[in-house]
C-alpha positions as CSV (number, residue, x, y, z in Angstrom):
1,M,-14.6,-7.9,30.9
2,M,-11.6,-5.8,29.0
3,S,-12.8,-4.1,25.9
4,I,-10.3,-3.6,22.9
5,V,-11.2,-1.2,20.0
6,A,-9.0,-1.4,16.7
7,T,-8.7,0.9,14.1
8,W,-7.0,0.0,10.6
9,Y,-4.9,2.8,8.8
10,G,-4.0,0.8,6.0
11,T,-0.9,-1.6,5.5
12,V,-0.5,-3.0,9.2
13,A,-0.7,0.4,10.9
14,I,-3.5,-0.4,13.5
15,H,-4.3,1.5,16.6
16,L,-5.6,-0.3,19.7
17,V,-7.2,1.0,22.6
18,A,-7.6,-1.1,25.8
19,N,-10.8,-0.1,28.1
20,G,-10.6,3.5,26.6
21,R,-7.4,4.0,28.8
22,F,-4.4,2.5,27.0
23,G,-3.2,3.0,23.3
24,I,-0.9,0.9,21.2
25,F,0.0,1.7,17.8
26,L,1.4,-0.8,15.2
27,D,4.0,0.0,12.4
28,P,3.4,3.7,11.8
29,Y,2.5,4.5,8.2
30,F,0.2,6.9,7.0
31,A,1.7,9.2,4.2
32,R,0.0,7.4,1.3
33,P,0.2,8.6,-2.1
34,S,-3.2,9.8,-3.8
35,D,-3.6,6.7,-5.9
36,A,-3.4,4.2,-3.1
37,F,-6.3,2.1,-2.4
38,P,-8.4,2.4,-0.2
39,R,-8.4,5.9,0.6
40,F,-7.4,7.3,3.8
41,K,-8.2,10.6,5.5
42,A,-5.7,10.2,8.4
43,A,-2.3,12.2,7.8
44,P,0.4,11.7,9.9
45,D,0.4,15.3,11.2
46,T,-3.1,15.5,12.0
47,V,-4.5,12.0,12.9
48,H,-6.0,11.7,16.4
49,L,-4.7,8.7,18.3
50,D,-5.5,9.4,21.9
51,P,-4.8,7.6,24.2
52,L,-1.1,6.5,22.5
53,D,0.9,4.8,25.2
54,A,3.1,2.7,23.1
55,I,4.3,1.8,19.7
56,F,5.5,-1.4,18.4
57,V,7.6,-1.9,14.9
58,S,7.9,-5.2,13.3
59,H,10.8,-4.2,10.9
60,S,12.3,-1.0,9.1
61,H,10.7,-0.8,5.7
62,F,9.2,2.5,4.8
63,D,5.8,1.2,4.9
64,H,6.3,0.4,8.5
65,I,8.2,3.0,10.1
66,L,7.8,6.2,8.0
67,N,5.8,8.2,10.3
68,L,7.3,6.9,13.5
69,P,9.2,10.4,14.2
70,N,5.8,12.4,13.7
71,L,4.0,10.2,16.2
72,V,6.8,10.3,18.8
73,R,7.4,14.0,18.2
74,R,3.4,14.6,18.7
75,Y,2.7,12.4,21.6
76,P,5.4,13.3,24.1
77,S,4.5,10.8,26.5
78,V,4.5,7.7,24.1
79,H,7.4,5.2,24.0
80,A,8.6,3.5,20.7
81,Y,10.0,-0.3,20.7
82,V,11.8,-0.9,17.6
83,P,14.6,-2.9,15.9
84,A,18.0,-1.2,16.0
85,T,17.7,-0.5,12.3
86,T,14.6,1.5,12.6
87,V,16.4,4.1,14.7
88,E,19.3,4.5,12.0
89,N,16.4,4.8,9.2
90,C,14.5,7.2,11.2
91,R,17.4,9.2,12.0
92,R,18.6,9.6,8.3
93,L,14.9,10.5,7.4
94,C,14.7,13.2,9.9
95,S,18.1,14.8,8.8
96,G,16.9,15.0,5.3
97,A,19.4,12.3,4.2
98,T,16.7,10.2,2.9
99,F,14.5,12.8,1.2
100,R,15.8,16.4,0.6
101,H,12.1,17.6,1.1
102,Y,11.4,16.0,4.2
103,R,12.8,16.7,7.8
104,C,11.5,16.0,11.2
105,E,12.9,18.1,14.3
106,M,13.1,15.5,17.2
107,T,14.7,16.5,20.1
108,D,17.1,14.3,22.5
109,A,14.2,14.0,24.9
110,D,12.2,12.1,21.9
111,W,15.0,9.9,20.9
112,Q,15.2,8.8,24.4
113,R,11.7,7.4,23.9
114,V,12.5,5.2,20.9
115,H,13.8,1.8,22.5
116,T,15.9,-0.5,20.6
117,I,14.5,-4.2,21.1
118,T,15.9,-7.4,19.7
119,A,14.1,-10.8,19.5
120,G,13.3,-12.2,22.9
121,D,13.3,-9.1,24.9
122,S,10.2,-8.3,26.8
123,I,8.9,-4.8,28.2
124,S,6.2,-3.8,30.8
125,R,4.0,-0.8,30.4
126,S,0.6,0.2,32.3
127,S,-2.0,3.0,31.5
128,Q,-1.7,6.1,33.7
129,D,-4.2,5.0,36.5
130,G,-2.6,1.6,36.3
131,S,-5.8,-0.5,35.4
132,V,-4.4,-1.8,32.3
133,K,-1.2,-3.4,32.1
134,L,0.9,-4.7,28.9
135,R,3.5,-7.2,28.7
136,A,5.0,-7.2,25.3
137,T,7.5,-9.9,23.9
138,A,9.3,-9.6,20.5
139,I,9.4,-12.6,18.6
140,K,12.3,-13.7,16.1
141,S,10.7,-13.1,12.7
142,E,11.6,-12.9,9.0
143,H,10.5,-11.2,6.0
144,V,8.0,-13.1,3.7
145,P,10.1,-13.9,0.5
146,F,9.0,-11.8,-2.6
147,D,7.9,-13.7,-5.3
148,A,8.7,-13.2,-9.0
149,Y,5.2,-12.2,-9.9
150,S,5.4,-9.4,-7.4
151,I,8.8,-8.3,-8.3
152,L,8.2,-8.3,-12.2
153,R,4.8,-6.9,-11.9
154,G,6.3,-3.5,-10.3
155,L,9.2,-3.6,-12.6
156,S,6.9,-3.8,-15.6
157,R,5.2,-0.3,-14.7
158,P,6.2,2.5,-16.8
159,K,5.5,4.8,-14.0
160,L,8.2,3.2,-11.6
161,W,10.5,3.9,-14.3
162,Q,9.5,7.2,-15.2
163,R,9.9,8.4,-11.5
164,W,12.9,5.7,-10.7
165,G,14.7,8.4,-8.7
166,H,11.6,9.0,-6.3
167,Y,10.7,5.4,-6.0
168,S,14.2,4.1,-5.4
169,K,14.3,6.0,-2.5
170,Y,11.7,3.9,-0.7
171,L,12.9,0.7,-2.2
172,F,16.6,1.2,-0.8
173,G,16.4,3.9,1.6
174,F,15.0,1.8,4.4
175,P,17.1,-1.6,5.0
176,K,15.1,-4.0,7.0
177,R,17.7,-6.3,8.8
178,E,16.2,-7.6,11.8
179,V,12.4,-8.5,11.7
180,L,10.2,-9.0,14.7
181,G,6.8,-10.2,15.5
182,W,5.1,-9.1,19.0
183,D,3.1,-10.9,21.6
184,L,1.4,-8.4,23.4
185,R,-0.6,-9.3,26.4
186,L,-3.0,-6.7,28.1
187,T,-4.7,-7.3,31.3
188,D,-7.0,-5.4,33.5
189,H,-8.3,-6.7,37.0
190,D,-10.7,-9.4,35.5
191,D,-9.5,-10.1,31.9
192,S,-6.7,-10.4,29.7
193,R,-6.1,-10.7,26.0
194,R,-3.3,-11.6,23.9
195,I,-2.7,-10.0,20.4
196,V,0.1,-11.7,18.3
197,F,1.0,-9.3,15.5
198,F,3.3,-9.7,12.4
199,G,4.5,-7.1,10.0
200,S,5.2,-9.7,7.5
201,L,4.4,-13.2,7.4
202,C,7.0,-15.7,8.8
203,K,6.8,-19.6,9.1
204,E,10.5,-20.2,9.2
205,Y,10.3,-20.6,12.9
206,P,7.7,-23.3,14.0
207,E,9.3,-23.9,17.4
208,I,9.3,-20.3,18.2
209,L,5.5,-19.8,16.9
210,S,4.7,-23.0,19.1
211,R,5.2,-20.7,22.3
212,H,2.7,-18.0,21.0
213,T,-0.2,-20.5,20.4
214,G,-4.0,-19.8,21.6
215,C,-3.7,-16.1,21.3
216,D,-7.1,-14.1,21.3
217,Y,-6.2,-12.3,17.9
218,F,-3.6,-12.9,15.0
219,I,-3.0,-10.0,13.0
220,V,-2.1,-11.7,9.7
221,P,-0.3,-9.3,7.1
222,L,-1.3,-10.6,3.4
223,A,1.2,-9.1,1.1
224,G,4.3,-9.8,-0.5
225,R,3.7,-12.6,-2.8
226,R,0.8,-13.6,-5.2
227,N,0.2,-16.7,-3.5
228,I,0.4,-15.7,0.1
229,L,-2.1,-18.6,1.2
230,P,0.5,-21.2,2.3
231,H,2.3,-18.8,4.4
232,A,-0.9,-17.6,6.1
233,M,-2.0,-21.0,6.4
234,A,1.0,-22.3,8.2
235,M,1.1,-19.3,10.7
236,T,-2.5,-19.5,11.4
237,Q,-2.4,-23.1,12.1
238,A,0.8,-22.8,14.3
239,L,-0.9,-20.0,16.2
240,R,-4.6,-21.3,16.5
241,P,-6.0,-18.1,17.4
242,K,-9.4,-17.5,18.4
243,A,-9.7,-14.7,15.7
244,V,-7.6,-13.6,12.7
245,I,-7.5,-9.9,11.7
246,P,-6.4,-9.7,8.0
247,A,-4.2,-6.5,7.1
248,H,-1.4,-5.2,4.9
249,Y,-3.6,-6.4,1.7
250,D,-4.6,-2.6,0.4
251,D,-2.7,-1.3,-2.4
252,F,-0.8,1.1,-0.4
253,F,1.9,2.4,-2.8
254,P,1.6,2.0,-6.5
255,P,3.1,1.0,-8.5
256,I,5.1,-0.9,-6.1
257,S,2.2,-2.5,-4.3
258,Y,-0.8,-4.0,-5.3
259,F,-4.1,-5.2,-3.7
260,T,-4.4,-8.8,-2.4
261,D,-7.7,-10.5,-2.9
262,F,-7.5,-12.8,0.2
263,R,-11.1,-14.7,-0.4
264,N,-8.7,-18.0,-0.8
265,Y,-7.8,-17.5,2.9
266,E,-11.0,-16.9,4.0
267,E,-12.4,-19.9,2.4
268,W,-9.7,-21.9,3.8
269,L,-10.1,-20.5,7.3
270,A,-13.9,-21.5,7.4
271,L,-13.1,-25.1,6.0
272,A,-10.0,-26.1,7.9
273,L,-10.5,-24.0,11.3
274,P,-14.3,-23.0,11.4
275,E,-13.8,-22.3,15.1
276,V,-11.5,-19.2,14.0
277,K,-13.3,-16.1,13.8
278,L,-12.2,-13.4,10.8
279,V,-12.4,-10.0,11.8
280,R,-12.5,-7.5,8.8
281,L,-11.6,-4.1,9.9
282,A,-13.1,-1.1,7.8
283,P,-10.8,1.5,6.9
284,E,-10.4,4.1,9.8
285,Q,-13.6,2.7,11.6
286,P,-13.0,1.7,15.1
287,T,-14.2,-2.0,15.7
288,A,-14.6,-3.4,18.8
289,L,-12.7,-6.7,19.2
């Protein structure tokens, strides 16, 4: 039977390892400020992610791509699959155009391993020994609409205005444009598992979601709105997964972000879909799925 181990690094940055041989990383973001909660030890230049074969990006906001160049540079065999805007944002980032103090020296060979993907595209990869195979399909998605509470909460923080020049680069320096979800099907000789991953909740396309029902795991990002429950409910009901993995509920970048208490979602799940298991990933602790 296939084994999958998941390690959560905050937001929806998750490392998935199948059978100890094939590694996937989702939405690379490690560069958390010191006041983020919870605290993580991992840093983009030191985190150990072996094996790492493929990176999948949902959209191009800073908290989903900021450390993509670091991983591509550090892992010369990894391939990244990203929306076109991610490439544009990362090229500006690496050149120092976004942050004057930040540069990342990526070679032409590095950039050739960053592949532009759009909704409907599929890619196939396998572990070096061929024992684990991956079929990944990009799903048309959107970003959850921010609500007035989330916007005004950030704008009311004195820290935001005291360092507006700093925070504005994160807010406006990473346009998102196309947003994707991913259906990741992992197979070995005896078993297969499907993981459906969204970097932001999107219930706008029920006819598309219906094509991805019955997955083994749904990574559900609980962020962006004070009342996130209706969005999480709609997507969970549409996908009917065997298990859900809450993510992106952490206070990853104060004062812009805030911690999301998802007990209301957990209670709803237990009542409405008792057959669906909730898997809670502890920070930086490998968890067998």
